[in-house]
gemmi code that builds the backbone of each chain (N, CA, C; Angstrom):
import gemmi

chains = {
    "A": [
        ("MET", (114.604, 116.061, 186.218), (114.860, 115.452, 184.902), (114.136, 114.106, 184.801)),
        ("LYS", (113.598, 113.857, 183.608), (112.944, 112.557, 183.366), (113.898, 111.663, 182.571)),
        ("PHE", (114.262, 110.542, 183.169), (115.183, 109.614, 182.509), (114.453, 108.349, 182.056)),
        ("GLY", (114.625, 107.986, 180.791), (114.222, 106.667, 180.320), (115.466, 105.790, 180.283)),
        ("ILE", (115.297, 104.508, 180.551), (116.444, 103.600, 180.643), (116.274, 102.453, 179.651)),
        ("LEU", (117.333, 102.185, 178.881), (117.346, 101.025, 177.977), (118.480, 100.092, 178.391)),
        ("ILE", (118.149, 98.832, 178.635), (119.161, 97.847, 179.037), (119.300, 96.798, 177.941)),
        ("GLN", (120.524, 96.627, 177.430), (120.734, 95.766, 176.263), (121.517, 94.490, 176.560)),
        ("GLU", (121.971, 94.334, 177.792), (122.799, 93.159, 178.093), (122.187, 92.340, 179.229)),
        ("GLY", (122.541, 91.073, 179.252), (122.020, 90.166, 180.250), (122.634, 90.412, 181.621)),
        ("PRO", (122.037, 89.823, 182.670), (122.561, 89.979, 184.024), (123.775, 89.077, 184.238)),
        ("TYR", (124.627, 89.460, 185.146), (125.791, 88.652, 185.582), (126.904, 88.550, 184.541)),
        ("ASN", (126.565, 88.428, 183.254), (127.627, 88.324, 182.251), (128.190, 89.684, 181.892)),
        ("HIS", (127.520, 90.741, 182.325), (127.865, 92.072, 181.850), (127.505, 93.100, 182.916)),
        ("GLN", (128.270, 94.170, 182.969), (128.068, 95.205, 183.981), (126.824, 96.070, 183.724)),
        ("ALA", (126.310, 96.036, 182.479), (125.265, 96.994, 182.085), (124.082, 97.025, 183.042)),
        ("SER", (123.614, 95.834, 183.421), (122.438, 95.761, 184.270), (122.705, 96.368, 185.647)),
        ("ASP", (123.864, 96.074, 186.222), (124.225, 96.637, 187.527), (124.373, 98.160, 187.445)),
        ("SER", (125.022, 98.618, 186.377), (125.216, 100.066, 186.210), (123.869, 100.775, 186.090)),
        ("ALA", (122.964, 100.175, 185.334), (121.638, 100.775, 185.165), (120.926, 100.864, 186.510)),
        ("TYR", (121.001, 99.764, 187.268), (120.342, 99.735, 188.577), (120.903, 100.826, 189.489)),
        ("ASN", (122.230, 100.929, 189.521), (122.860, 101.947, 190.372), (122.515, 103.362, 189.910)),
        ("PHE", (122.469, 103.524, 188.590), (122.105, 104.834, 188.041), (120.683, 105.219, 188.473)),
        ("ILE", (119.790, 104.244, 188.405), (118.391, 104.522, 188.766), (118.282, 104.875, 190.247)),
        ("GLN", (118.967, 104.107, 191.100), (118.917, 104.400, 192.538), (119.431, 105.803, 192.818)),
        ("ALA", (120.549, 106.159, 192.204), (121.129, 107.486, 192.429), (120.199, 108.582, 191.910)),
        ("SER", (119.571, 108.322, 190.760), (118.653, 109.311, 190.180), (117.464, 109.559, 191.092)),
        ("LEU", (116.912, 108.465, 191.622), (115.745, 108.609, 192.504), (116.122, 109.378, 193.766)),
        ("GLU", (117.319, 109.071, 194.313), (117.769, 109.786, 195.513), (117.909, 111.277, 195.263)),
        ("LYS", (118.279, 111.630, 194.029), (118.450, 113.047, 193.672), (117.125, 113.713, 193.302)),
        ("GLY", (116.047, 112.929, 193.311), (114.748, 113.503, 193.010), (114.365, 113.505, 191.539)),
        ("HIS", (115.102, 112.776, 190.712), (114.739, 112.676, 189.299), (113.636, 111.632, 189.112)),
        ("GLU", (113.006, 111.693, 187.944), (111.940, 110.733, 187.650), (112.453, 109.705, 186.634)),
        ("ILE", (112.104, 108.442, 186.858), (112.423, 107.400, 185.874), (111.132, 107.101, 185.112)),
        ("THR", (111.120, 107.425, 183.818), (109.890, 107.229, 183.035), (109.636, 105.754, 182.738)),
        ("GLY", (110.695, 104.944, 182.764), (110.516, 103.518, 182.537), (111.852, 102.861, 182.228)),
        ("VAL", (111.874, 101.545, 182.407), (113.065, 100.760, 182.077), (112.653, 99.791, 180.980)),
        ("PHE", (113.353, 99.844, 179.843), (113.033, 98.956, 178.732), (114.149, 97.929, 178.584)),
        ("PHE", (113.773, 96.658, 178.587), (114.746, 95.566, 178.457), (114.721, 95.052, 177.020)),
        ("TYR", (115.899, 95.115, 176.369), (115.990, 94.678, 174.969), (117.228, 93.803, 174.794)),
        ("ASN", (117.391, 93.217, 173.613), (118.498, 92.284, 173.357), (118.546, 91.282, 174.522)),
        ("ASP", (119.764, 90.897, 174.964), (119.860, 89.963, 176.087), (119.372, 90.586, 177.396)),
        ("GLY", (119.111, 91.874, 177.396), (118.589, 92.537, 178.594), (117.314, 91.901, 179.113)),
        ("VAL", (116.550, 91.243, 178.227), (115.289, 90.625, 178.660), (115.535, 89.549, 179.722)),
        ("ILE", (116.744, 88.970, 179.731), (117.024, 87.867, 180.666), (117.093, 88.372, 182.112)),
        ("ASN", (117.189, 89.677, 182.291), (117.109, 90.259, 183.635), (115.773, 89.983, 184.316)),
        ("THR", (114.761, 89.600, 183.539), (113.401, 89.623, 184.087), (112.805, 88.236, 184.285)),
        ("THR", (113.650, 87.210, 184.363), (113.103, 85.889, 184.659), (113.141, 85.613, 186.162)),
        ("LYS", (112.046, 85.075, 186.665), (112.013, 84.744, 188.092), (112.616, 83.360, 188.363)),
        ("LEU", (113.087, 82.688, 187.295), (113.696, 81.370, 187.480), (115.129, 81.447, 187.995)),
        ("MET", (115.681, 82.649, 188.071), (117.044, 82.800, 188.619), (117.116, 82.224, 190.025)),
        ("ASP", (118.186, 81.521, 190.299), (118.388, 80.944, 191.637), (119.825, 81.258, 192.024)),
        ("ILE", (119.995, 82.276, 192.839), (121.315, 82.862, 193.065), (121.875, 82.455, 194.426)),
        ("PRO", (123.160, 82.109, 194.507), (123.762, 81.836, 195.813), (123.536, 83.014, 196.769)),
        ("ALA", (123.384, 82.696, 198.047), (122.985, 83.715, 199.024), (123.996, 84.849, 199.166)),
        ("ASP", (125.249, 84.588, 198.796), (126.251, 85.639, 198.990), (126.379, 86.571, 197.788)),
        ("ASP", (125.489, 86.434, 196.815), (125.548, 87.324, 195.649), (124.243, 88.109, 195.523)),
        ("ARG", (124.286, 89.196, 194.785), (123.091, 90.002, 194.539), (122.100, 89.221, 193.689)),
        ("HIS", (120.819, 89.422, 193.942), (119.780, 88.739, 193.168), (119.203, 89.752, 192.183)),
        ("ILE", (119.681, 89.704, 190.958), (119.389, 90.796, 190.023), (117.910, 90.875, 189.650)),
        ("SER", (117.278, 89.759, 189.341), (115.879, 89.872, 188.902), (114.974, 90.298, 190.057)),
        ("LYS", (115.309, 89.839, 191.283), (114.520, 90.254, 192.446), (114.661, 91.758, 192.669)),
        ("ARG", (115.890, 92.242, 192.448), (116.169, 93.666, 192.593), (115.299, 94.490, 191.644)),
        ("TRP", (115.195, 94.018, 190.400), (114.345, 94.723, 189.427), (112.892, 94.695, 189.851)),
        ("SER", (112.448, 93.524, 190.320), (111.051, 93.398, 190.725), (110.723, 94.365, 191.865)),
        ("GLU", (111.673, 94.514, 192.788), (111.460, 95.441, 193.909), (111.366, 96.885, 193.418)),
        ("LEU", (112.150, 97.200, 192.403), (112.083, 98.541, 191.814), (110.719, 98.746, 191.145)),
        ("GLY", (110.241, 97.691, 190.475), (108.926, 97.758, 189.846), (107.823, 97.967, 190.875)),
        ("ALA", (107.989, 97.367, 192.060), (106.987, 97.504, 193.126), (106.887, 98.957, 193.587)),
        ("LYS", (107.943, 99.720, 193.362), (107.916, 101.143, 193.736), (107.178, 101.994, 192.710)),
        ("GLY", (106.691, 101.358, 191.653), (105.914, 102.092, 190.666), (106.665, 102.429, 189.394)),
        ("ILE", (107.916, 102.000, 189.289), (108.670, 102.244, 188.043), (108.292, 101.181, 187.030)),
        ("GLN", (107.882, 101.592, 185.839), (107.455, 100.580, 184.872), (108.651, 99.854, 184.271)),
        ("LEU", (108.538, 98.531, 184.282), (109.564, 97.655, 183.723), (108.955, 96.997, 182.488)),
        ("ILE", (109.518, 97.297, 181.317), (108.930, 96.830, 180.067), (109.915, 95.888, 179.374)),
        ("VAL", (109.424, 94.717, 178.996), (110.266, 93.698, 178.390), (109.828, 93.532, 176.935)),
        ("CYS", (110.761, 93.680, 176.009), (110.408, 93.598, 174.585), (109.902, 92.195, 174.232)),
        ("VAL", (108.729, 92.134, 173.626), (108.107, 90.844, 173.344), (108.919, 90.026, 172.336)),
        ("ALA", (109.435, 90.674, 171.281), (110.155, 89.919, 170.251), (111.465, 89.355, 170.805)),
        ("ALA", (112.223, 90.206, 171.522), (113.487, 89.758, 172.105), (113.230, 88.699, 173.178)),
        ("ALA", (112.140, 88.842, 173.918), (111.807, 87.897, 174.983), (111.470, 86.524, 174.409)),
        ("LYS", (110.676, 86.517, 173.345), (110.271, 85.232, 172.753), (111.482, 84.439, 172.289)),
        ("ARG", (112.444, 85.136, 171.677), (113.653, 84.454, 171.205), (114.398, 83.770, 172.338)),
        ("ARG", (114.303, 84.368, 173.530), (115.142, 83.904, 174.642), (114.354, 83.160, 175.714)),
        ("GLY", (113.122, 82.770, 175.372), (112.357, 81.940, 176.293), (111.795, 82.667, 177.493)),
        ("ILE", (111.644, 83.968, 177.379), (111.013, 84.712, 178.467), (109.550, 84.924, 178.099)),
        ("ASN", (108.644, 84.353, 178.891), (107.216, 84.542, 178.634), (106.521, 84.885, 179.960)),
        ("PRO", (105.232, 85.178, 179.933), (104.559, 85.616, 181.175), (104.685, 84.606, 182.318)),
        ("ASP", (104.843, 83.310, 181.999), (104.951, 82.291, 183.055), (106.210, 82.455, 183.896)),
        ("VAL", (107.270, 82.983, 183.293), (108.539, 83.087, 184.027), (108.889, 84.524, 184.390)),
        ("LEU", (108.005, 85.450, 184.047), (108.311, 86.872, 184.243), (108.214, 87.265, 185.724)),
        ("ILE", (109.176, 88.068, 186.179), (109.127, 88.581, 187.557), (107.869, 89.422, 187.770)),
        ("ASP", (107.442, 89.530, 189.020), (106.320, 90.403, 189.361), (106.710, 91.858, 189.069)),
        ("ASN", (105.715, 92.650, 188.750), (105.879, 94.098, 188.536), (106.578, 94.455, 187.225)),
        ("ALA", (106.696, 93.478, 186.316), (107.199, 93.782, 184.975), (106.110, 93.400, 183.977)),
        ("ARG", (106.219, 93.899, 182.765), (105.257, 93.493, 181.731), (105.961, 93.314, 180.393)),
        ("ILE", (105.420, 92.406, 179.586), (105.945, 92.194, 178.241), (105.140, 93.072, 177.287)),
        ("ASP", (105.835, 93.828, 176.457), (105.137, 94.767, 175.577), (105.985, 94.978, 174.315)),
        ("GLY", (105.490, 95.816, 173.420), (106.148, 95.984, 172.124), (107.219, 97.063, 172.120)),
        ("LEU", (107.959, 97.111, 171.004), (109.016, 98.113, 170.840), (108.463, 99.532, 170.788)),
        ("GLY", (107.169, 99.646, 170.492), (106.555, 100.975, 170.498), (106.701, 101.655, 171.851)),
        ("GLN", (106.779, 100.834, 172.903), (106.934, 101.392, 174.248), (108.296, 102.060, 174.417)),
        ("LEU", (109.306, 101.535, 173.708), (110.621, 102.181, 173.758), (110.549, 103.538, 173.055)),
        ("SER", (109.797, 103.568, 171.956), (109.605, 104.835, 171.253), (108.930, 105.855, 172.183)),
        ("GLU", (107.915, 105.390, 172.923), (107.228, 106.291, 173.865), (108.199, 106.830, 174.905)),
        ("LEU", (109.088, 105.959, 175.389), (110.073, 106.408, 176.387), (110.983, 107.485, 175.804)),
        ("CYS", (111.363, 107.302, 174.523), (112.218, 108.308, 173.869), (111.508, 109.657, 173.787)),
        ("ILE", (110.200, 109.601, 173.576), (109.438, 110.833, 173.389), (109.165, 111.515, 174.738)),
        ("GLU", (108.863, 110.706, 175.752), (108.443, 111.275, 177.039), (109.607, 111.711, 177.923)),
        ("SER", (110.795, 111.156, 177.690), (111.899, 111.409, 178.615), (112.737, 112.600, 178.154)),
        ("ASP", (113.342, 113.288, 179.110), (114.307, 114.333, 178.748), (115.572, 113.691, 178.185)),
        ("ARG", (115.950, 112.551, 178.754), (117.130, 111.825, 178.291), (116.812, 110.336, 178.265)),
        ("LEU", (117.283, 109.644, 177.238), (117.224, 108.194, 177.243), (118.655, 107.696, 177.452)),
        ("ILE", (118.866, 106.925, 178.496), (120.207, 106.434, 178.799), (120.265, 104.952, 178.449)),
        ("THR", (121.237, 104.571, 177.641), (121.357, 103.160, 177.278), (122.519, 102.524, 178.033)),
        ("PHE", (122.297, 101.282, 178.440), (123.322, 100.500, 179.128), (123.556, 99.232, 178.321)),
        ("GLY", (124.723, 99.124, 177.702), (125.012, 97.965, 176.870), (126.411, 98.084, 176.301)),
        ("ASP", (126.709, 97.257, 175.332), (128.042, 97.303, 174.738), (128.094, 98.260, 173.561)),
    ],
    "B": [
        ("MET", (98.742, 112.336, 175.753), (100.017, 113.052, 175.779), (99.858, 114.409, 175.086)),
        ("GLU", (100.477, 115.438, 175.652), (100.362, 116.756, 175.033), (101.160, 116.804, 173.731)),
        ("GLU", (100.760, 117.727, 172.869), (101.459, 117.914, 171.603), (102.865, 118.443, 171.837)),
        ("GLN", (103.830, 117.897, 171.142), (105.167, 118.477, 171.204), (105.864, 118.251, 169.870)),
        ("ALA", (106.926, 119.011, 169.672), (107.660, 118.902, 168.413), (108.205, 117.480, 168.275)),
        ("PRO", (108.298, 116.979, 167.028), (108.870, 115.642, 166.835), (110.278, 115.585, 167.418)),
        ("ARG", (110.586, 114.446, 167.998), (111.935, 114.291, 168.548), (112.885, 113.809, 167.463)),
        ("LYS", (114.110, 114.266, 167.581), (115.133, 113.809, 166.639), (115.811, 112.586, 167.247)),
        ("ILE", (115.569, 111.450, 166.638), (116.075, 110.183, 167.165), (117.003, 109.550, 166.135)),
        ("MET", (118.241, 109.282, 166.542), (119.193, 108.667, 165.612), (119.627, 107.283, 166.099)),
        ("PHE", (119.565, 106.327, 165.202), (120.105, 105.000, 165.477), (121.562, 104.988, 165.045)),
        ("VAL", (122.438, 104.653, 165.961), (123.863, 104.629, 165.663), (124.291, 103.167, 165.548)),
        ("ASN", (124.343, 102.690, 164.313), (124.682, 101.281, 164.069), (126.182, 101.155, 163.884)),
        ("ARG", (126.807, 100.329, 164.711), (128.264, 100.215, 164.659), (128.751, 98.779, 164.530)),
        ("LYS", (127.867, 97.818, 164.687), (128.327, 96.433, 164.765), (128.114, 95.671, 163.456)),
        ("ALA", (128.930, 94.669, 163.246), (128.843, 93.846, 162.038), (127.475, 93.154, 161.961)),
        ("PRO", (127.016, 92.880, 160.728), (125.678, 92.307, 160.561), (125.546, 90.882, 161.087)),
        ("HIS", (126.637, 90.133, 161.069), (126.563, 88.730, 161.472), (127.587, 88.452, 162.564)),
        ("GLY", (127.378, 87.375, 163.299), (128.272, 87.068, 164.420), (127.652, 87.447, 165.748)),
        ("SER", (126.688, 88.339, 165.726), (125.885, 88.646, 166.923), (124.528, 89.121, 166.415)),
        ("ILE", (123.574, 89.244, 167.334), (122.223, 89.619, 166.903), (121.993, 91.122, 166.962)),
        ("TYR", (123.003, 91.884, 167.410), (122.783, 93.323, 167.621), (122.267, 94.039, 166.372)),
        ("ALA", (122.887, 93.781, 165.234), (122.500, 94.506, 164.022), (121.056, 94.175, 163.632)),
        ("TYR", (120.699, 92.901, 163.731), (119.349, 92.505, 163.339), (118.297, 93.075, 164.291)),
        ("GLU", (118.564, 92.964, 165.603), (117.572, 93.506, 166.549), (117.540, 95.033, 166.492)),
        ("GLY", (118.659, 95.624, 166.107), (118.664, 97.070, 165.898), (117.755, 97.457, 164.740)),
        ("LEU", (117.836, 96.679, 163.662), (116.985, 96.935, 162.502), (115.507, 96.818, 162.875)),
        ("GLU", (115.185, 95.840, 163.699), (113.778, 95.676, 164.120), (113.271, 96.923, 164.845)),
        ("VAL", (114.144, 97.525, 165.654), (113.722, 98.736, 166.375), (113.506, 99.891, 165.393)),
        ("ILE", (114.409, 100.025, 164.428), (114.292, 101.131, 163.470), (112.949, 101.045, 162.733)),
        ("LEU", (112.579, 99.836, 162.328), (111.334, 99.654, 161.569), (110.121, 100.067, 162.401)),
        ("ILE", (110.127, 99.725, 163.687), (108.999, 100.095, 164.556), (108.952, 101.611, 164.755)),
        ("PHE", (110.116, 102.210, 164.991), (110.146, 103.650, 165.264), (109.670, 104.454, 164.051)),
        ("GLY", (109.869, 103.904, 162.848), (109.426, 104.602, 161.652), (107.934, 104.873, 161.653)),
        ("ALA", (107.185, 104.051, 162.383), (105.733, 104.204, 162.431), (105.315, 105.392, 163.298)),
        ("TYR", (106.237, 105.881, 164.108), (105.914, 107.021, 164.965), (106.302, 108.306, 164.254)),
        ("ASP", (105.575, 109.365, 164.567), (105.779, 110.606, 163.835), (106.934, 111.404, 164.431)),
        ("GLN", (108.119, 110.845, 164.343), (109.309, 111.526, 164.868), (110.306, 111.682, 163.725)),
        ("GLU", (111.353, 112.452, 163.954), (112.367, 112.597, 162.907), (113.461, 111.555, 163.122)),
        ("ILE", (113.394, 110.504, 162.332), (114.264, 109.351, 162.554), (115.461, 109.376, 161.589)),
        ("SER", (116.648, 109.131, 162.142), (117.856, 108.975, 161.330), (118.499, 107.629, 161.650)),
        ("ALA", (119.151, 107.075, 160.646), (119.946, 105.866, 160.877), (121.349, 106.131, 160.359)),
        ("ALA", (122.329, 105.960, 161.233), (123.724, 106.150, 160.834), (124.437, 104.807, 160.879)),
        ("PHE", (125.306, 104.591, 159.900), (126.062, 103.336, 159.829), (127.538, 103.680, 159.818)),
        ("LEU", (128.253, 103.162, 160.817), (129.688, 103.390, 160.838), (130.386, 102.143, 161.380)),
        ("ASP", (131.714, 102.171, 161.361), (132.496, 100.997, 161.728), (131.991, 99.777, 160.938)),
        ("ASP", (131.976, 98.595, 161.569), (131.597, 97.382, 160.833), (130.130, 97.367, 160.391)),
        ("ALA", (129.313, 98.284, 160.920), (127.899, 98.300, 160.517), (127.720, 98.650, 159.043)),
        ("VAL", (128.725, 99.272, 158.419), (128.577, 99.563, 156.983), (128.460, 98.254, 156.190)),
        ("LEU", (129.009, 97.176, 156.753), (128.922, 95.866, 156.079), (127.487, 95.351, 156.023)),
        ("SER", (126.628, 95.841, 156.945), (125.213, 95.438, 156.923), (124.554, 95.818, 155.609)),
        ("LEU", (125.081, 96.857, 154.970), (124.440, 97.397, 153.773), (125.061, 96.878, 152.482)),
        ("LYS", (125.989, 95.953, 152.616), (126.685, 95.470, 151.418), (125.788, 94.568, 150.576)),
        ("LYS", (125.814, 94.820, 149.272), (125.053, 93.972, 148.339), (125.635, 92.561, 148.280)),
        ("GLY", (124.819, 91.626, 147.874), (125.303, 90.290, 147.539), (125.701, 89.428, 148.721)),
        ("GLN", (125.036, 89.606, 149.852), (125.357, 88.767, 151.013), (124.683, 87.404, 150.887)),
        ("ASP", (125.330, 86.409, 151.429), (124.774, 85.050, 151.420), (125.104, 84.401, 152.755)),
        ("THR", (124.084, 84.195, 153.585), (124.321, 83.654, 154.928), (123.943, 82.186, 155.022)),
        ("SER", (123.689, 81.562, 153.868), (123.205, 80.172, 153.924), (124.196, 79.252, 154.639)),
        ("GLU", (125.488, 79.543, 154.519), (126.491, 78.655, 155.140), (126.542, 78.799, 156.667)),
        ("ILE", (126.089, 79.932, 157.193), (126.107, 80.075, 158.654), (124.709, 79.902, 159.257)),
        ("GLY", (123.728, 79.655, 158.396), (122.402, 79.311, 158.899), (121.664, 80.429, 159.612)),
        ("THR", (121.994, 81.676, 159.277), (121.264, 82.794, 159.883), (120.496, 83.544, 158.811)),
        ("LYS", (119.603, 84.400, 159.272), (118.747, 85.157, 158.361), (119.575, 86.180, 157.586)),
        ("GLU", (119.296, 86.300, 156.296), (119.960, 87.334, 155.490), (118.995, 88.512, 155.396)),
        ("PHE", (119.324, 89.601, 156.076), (118.347, 90.679, 156.205), (118.764, 91.985, 155.543)),
        ("SER", (119.845, 91.951, 154.749), (120.332, 93.224, 154.196), (119.278, 93.903, 153.308)),
        ("ALA", (118.475, 93.108, 152.592), (117.484, 93.701, 151.685), (116.453, 94.533, 152.448)),
        ("THR", (116.243, 94.180, 153.726), (115.239, 94.898, 154.518), (115.592, 96.377, 154.680)),
        ("PHE", (116.894, 96.694, 154.637), (117.280, 98.100, 154.787), (116.678, 98.971, 153.688)),
        ("ARG", (116.375, 98.337, 152.548), (115.808, 99.117, 151.445), (114.457, 99.720, 151.793)),
        ("VAL", (113.741, 99.158, 152.764), (112.410, 99.689, 153.076), (112.473, 100.854, 154.079)),
        ("LEU", (113.654, 101.159, 154.591), (113.741, 102.195, 155.627), (113.124, 103.514, 155.171)),
        ("GLU", (113.409, 103.892, 153.934), (112.881, 105.165, 153.437), (111.351, 105.152, 153.476)),
        ("ALA", (110.761, 104.050, 152.977), (109.304, 103.942, 152.970), (108.729, 103.890, 154.386)),
        ("TYR", (109.535, 103.455, 155.337), (109.080, 103.352, 156.733), (109.273, 104.658, 157.506)),
        ("GLY", (109.644, 105.702, 156.826), (109.723, 106.998, 157.509), (111.075, 107.322, 158.106)),
        ("VAL", (112.102, 106.571, 157.732), (113.453, 106.902, 158.197), (114.060, 107.862, 157.164)),
        ("GLU", (113.860, 109.157, 157.417), (114.194, 110.163, 156.394), (115.691, 110.232, 156.115)),
        ("ASN", (116.476, 110.148, 157.191), (117.911, 110.390, 157.057), (118.689, 109.097, 157.224)),
        ("ARG", (119.458, 108.761, 156.200), (120.256, 107.531, 156.258), (121.698, 107.882, 155.913)),
        ("TYR", (122.555, 107.815, 156.923), (123.941, 108.248, 156.755), (124.907, 107.079, 156.843)),
        ("VAL", (125.932, 107.135, 156.013), (127.042, 106.189, 156.129), (128.314, 107.006, 156.283)),
        ("GLU", (129.149, 106.615, 157.244), (130.394, 107.355, 157.445), (131.400, 106.996, 156.353)),
        ("ARG", (131.916, 108.013, 155.693), (132.830, 107.817, 154.562), (134.075, 107.011, 154.959)),
        ("GLU", (134.671, 107.360, 156.097), (135.908, 106.701, 156.510), (135.695, 105.198, 156.734)),
        ("SER", (134.575, 104.849, 157.366), (134.292, 103.429, 157.628), (134.145, 102.650, 156.327)),
        ("LEU", (133.503, 103.306, 155.367), (133.296, 102.684, 154.063), (134.647, 102.456, 153.369)),
        ("GLU", (135.471, 103.515, 153.365), (136.762, 103.432, 152.673), (137.697, 102.414, 153.322)),
        ("GLN", (137.691, 102.389, 154.655), (138.570, 101.450, 155.360), (138.238, 100.004, 155.004)),
        ("ARG", (136.999, 99.749, 154.608), (136.598, 98.384, 154.283), (136.561, 98.136, 152.776)),
        ("GLY", (137.134, 99.062, 152.023), (137.244, 98.877, 150.582), (135.924, 98.942, 149.850)),
        ("LEU", (134.966, 99.651, 150.414), (133.642, 99.725, 149.788), (133.390, 101.121, 149.228)),
        ("THR", (132.475, 101.178, 148.266), (132.007, 102.476, 147.769), (130.485, 102.481, 147.868)),
        ("GLU", (129.926, 103.659, 147.607), (128.469, 103.812, 147.687), (127.753, 102.816, 146.770)),
        ("GLU", (128.381, 102.486, 145.640), (127.752, 101.577, 144.671), (127.621, 100.153, 145.220)),
        ("ASP", (128.384, 99.838, 146.263), (128.314, 98.488, 146.849), (127.131, 98.325, 147.793)),
        ("LEU", (126.383, 99.409, 148.053), (125.376, 99.373, 149.117), (123.968, 99.098, 148.581)),
        ("VAL", (123.144, 98.458, 149.418), (121.815, 98.018, 148.980), (120.798, 99.149, 148.914)),
        ("MET", (121.104, 100.293, 149.551), (120.101, 101.359, 149.538), (120.750, 102.725, 149.347)),
        ("ASP", (119.914, 103.700, 149.033), (120.397, 105.071, 148.879), (120.724, 105.657, 150.246)),
        ("VAL", (121.928, 106.212, 150.347), (122.355, 106.804, 151.614), (123.072, 108.118, 151.325)),
        ("ASP", (123.249, 108.902, 152.365), (124.156, 110.052, 152.285), (125.481, 109.616, 152.882)),
        ("VAL", (126.527, 109.649, 152.074), (127.862, 109.336, 152.599), (128.449, 110.638, 153.133)),
        ("VAL", (128.743, 110.659, 154.428), (129.259, 111.892, 155.050), (130.534, 111.563, 155.820)),
        ("ASP", (131.392, 112.568, 156.004), (132.611, 112.281, 156.765), (132.306, 112.262, 158.269)),
        ("GLY", (133.250, 111.719, 159.014), (133.040, 111.513, 160.442), (132.709, 112.795, 161.192)),
        ("ALA", (133.375, 113.894, 160.819), (133.138, 115.163, 161.515), (131.692, 115.618, 161.319)),
        ("THR", (131.202, 115.460, 160.093), (129.814, 115.850, 159.806), (128.838, 114.971, 160.590)),
        ("LEU", (129.144, 113.682, 160.605), (128.266, 112.756, 161.316), (128.229, 113.094, 162.815)),
        ("ARG", (129.380, 113.419, 163.377), (129.416, 113.786, 164.800), (128.587, 115.047, 165.050)),
        ("LYS", (128.632, 115.965, 164.090), (127.835, 117.193, 164.224), (126.340, 116.824, 164.231)),
        ("TYR", (125.932, 115.958, 163.314), (124.536, 115.516, 163.282), (124.148, 114.833, 164.595)),
        ("MET", (125.071, 114.021, 165.122), (124.779, 113.331, 166.388), (124.503, 114.345, 167.499)),
        ("GLY", (125.280, 115.422, 167.485), (125.117, 116.447, 168.505), (123.785, 117.161, 168.440)),
        ("GLU", (123.125, 117.073, 167.292), (121.842, 117.770, 167.110), (120.651, 116.898, 167.500)),
        ("GLN", (120.890, 115.649, 167.877), (119.783, 114.731, 168.161), (119.264, 114.895, 169.588)),
        ("ASP", (117.996, 114.535, 169.789), (117.459, 114.429, 171.149), (117.828, 113.083, 171.762)),
        ("VAL", (117.831, 112.052, 170.930), (118.098, 110.695, 171.425), (119.042, 109.974, 170.472)),
        ("LEU", (120.069, 109.334, 171.019), (120.933, 108.455, 170.237), (120.740, 107.030, 170.744)),
        ("LEU", (120.440, 106.114, 169.851), (120.255, 104.719, 170.250), (121.334, 103.867, 169.598)),
        ("PRO", (122.272, 103.332, 170.381), (123.373, 102.556, 169.808), (123.015, 101.075, 169.614)),
        ("PHE", (123.340, 100.565, 168.450), (123.147, 99.126, 168.209), (124.350, 98.559, 167.475)),
    ],
}
model = gemmi.Model(1)
for chain_id, residues in chains.items():
    chain = gemmi.Chain(chain_id)
    for i, (resn, *xyz) in enumerate(residues, 1):
        res = gemmi.Residue()
        res.name, res.seqid = resn, gemmi.SeqId(i, " ")
        for name, pos in zip(("N", "CA", "C"), xyz):
            atom = gemmi.Atom()
            atom.name, atom.element = name, gemmi.Element(name[0])
            atom.pos, atom.b_iso = gemmi.Position(*pos), 0.0
            res.add_atom(atom)
        chain.add_residue(res)
    model.add_chain(chain)
structure = gemmi.Structure()
structure.add_model(model)
structure.setup_entities()
């Protein structure tokens, strides 16, 4: 199965990002394909490398970057990102800022689009 | 990409127009998706029916008033625009209170339409 992922909530304030990450890990272990992860609404805040997390907690943006290094495309909505101060200077490695058209592509290419948000 | 049948994509709008950015950013997505050759629907239920109410004025809260933008959905290729009857009635509204032409359908019908979609996008 090809899964596209949409994340609509920010990290730490909401479970959505963690649930999405766990869903993706489980999907990959089962042999499914992730067509891409699209960050929208406050979800774009998952992708800043300025996060500085205490050592005893999970590092959410680093976790995403590591997933991107495995070849999963991480797409950050440009309009939502601009509103929230996310630009290429602060973007984690292995992610890219792109347009909402990319979310449309994910809807078309994936067997299922799974959204994580409120 | 290989040729395939258009996907049925429905936007499920449930949140109030003001007080959070969900409704506005949801509208931005709908407008972009209209440019793609897919079968796009927009459904409005719960507090999202308030997004379509005529005569809004947001000057006192200092946010953008975007209800008029819904009128362009048809021209942008959003063929199907549904409003749930129960949500409308619970808020004391009728079809005449809305800024654009919609199909008012009951909840059971709307759920049936949802079941026929390839993709549901909640905002």
